[in-house]
Structures are given as structure tokens and as C-alpha cells.
C-alpha positions in Angstrom: 0.3 -0.2 -0.3 1.2 3.1 -1.1 2.0 5.9 1.9 2.0 8.8 0.0 -1.8 7.7 -1.4 -3.1 7.8 2.6 -1.0 10.9 3.5 -2.1 12.7 0.3 -5.9 11.6 1.7 -5.4 12.9 5.2 -3.6 16.1 3.6 -7.0 16.8 1.7 -9.2 15.9 4.8 -7.6 18.2 7.2 -7.9 21.1 4.2 -11.3 20.1 3.9 -12.7 19.7 7.2 -10.0 21.0 9.5 -10.6 19.4 12.7 -13.7 18.4 12.4 -13.7 15.1 9.8 -17.2 13.7 9.9 -17.3 10.0 11.0 -17.7 9.2 6.7 -15.7 11.6 4.8 -17.2 11.8 1.3 -15.3 12.9 -1.7 -18.0 13.6 -4.3 -17.7 13.3 -8.5 -17.5 18.1 -8.6 -14.8 17.3 -5.6 -12.2 15.1 -7.0 -10.3 17.9 -8.8 -9.0 19.1 -5.6 -8.9 15.1 -4.2 -6.6 14.5 -7.5 -4.2 17.5 -6.3 -3.9 16.7 -2.9 -3.3 13.0 -3.8 -1.1 13.6 -7.5 -3.1 11.5 -9.1 -5.3 12.2 -12.7 -8.4 10.5 -13.2 -6.6 8.2 -15.7 -4.4 7.3 -13.0 -7.0 7.2 -9.3 -9.0 4.2 -9.5 -6.1 1.9 -9.8 -4.4 3.6 -7.5 -7.0 3.6 -4.9 -8.1 -0.1 -5.5 -5.4 -1.1 -2.9 -6.8 1.1 0.1 -10.8 -0.6 -1.3 -9.1 -4.1 -1.0 -7.9 -3.2 2.9 -11.0 -1.8 3.7 -10.7 1.6 4.3 -12.2 3.1 1.5 -15.5 2.5 -0.5 -15.7 3.7 -4.6 -18.8 4.2 -5.5 -19.2 4.0 -9.4 -22.2 4.9 -11.5 -22.4 5.6 -15.7 -19.4 3.9 -15.9 -17.4 6.8 -13.6 -16.6 7.3 -10.0 -19.4 8.7 -8.5 -18.0 9.0 -4.6 -15.2 8.3 -2.6 -16.5 7.2 1.0 -13.0 6.9 3.7 -13.9 4.0 6.2 -13.4 4.2 9.8 -10.7 1.6 9.2 -8.9 4.4 7.2 -5.7 4.9 9.4 -6.1 8.6 10.9 
């Protein structure tokens, strides 16, 4: 698992929520540009880069209409 990816997600959540991160933070489709910037990814490699985190149970990816709809950060994510 890529620690840089985990650190990028933590950075994104800190920037977005500050100290008030909800129990299950969501990254919606409209939030993806900021998320991609924080994690240093792009729309071409985002899903494949997140796959190990999804397999580990740290995140849940919701897809629809052949595109990513949202990413949910699960409680098991290593904050």
C-alpha cells in the first residue's frame, strides 16, 4: 500500500474539514479535482491507485454511469 496515497488523503481531509472530519467523509464527483491534486493523481490513474485502499477496507468507491460517483473514507482508514 502506498503511504504517499494515505498521506495525500489525510492532507485533503485536513484541508477540507479541519479538525471536524465526519465519521464517514465523502469525496463527491465534483470534489475530485481538489482530491486529485492533493493525492497527485489524475482521472486516468485514480481508480487503479485507490484499488489497494479499497481492498484493505479503508475506502469504498461508488461507481455509476461508467464513472466514479463518490469515495467514502471508512472508519478503518489509518488517520
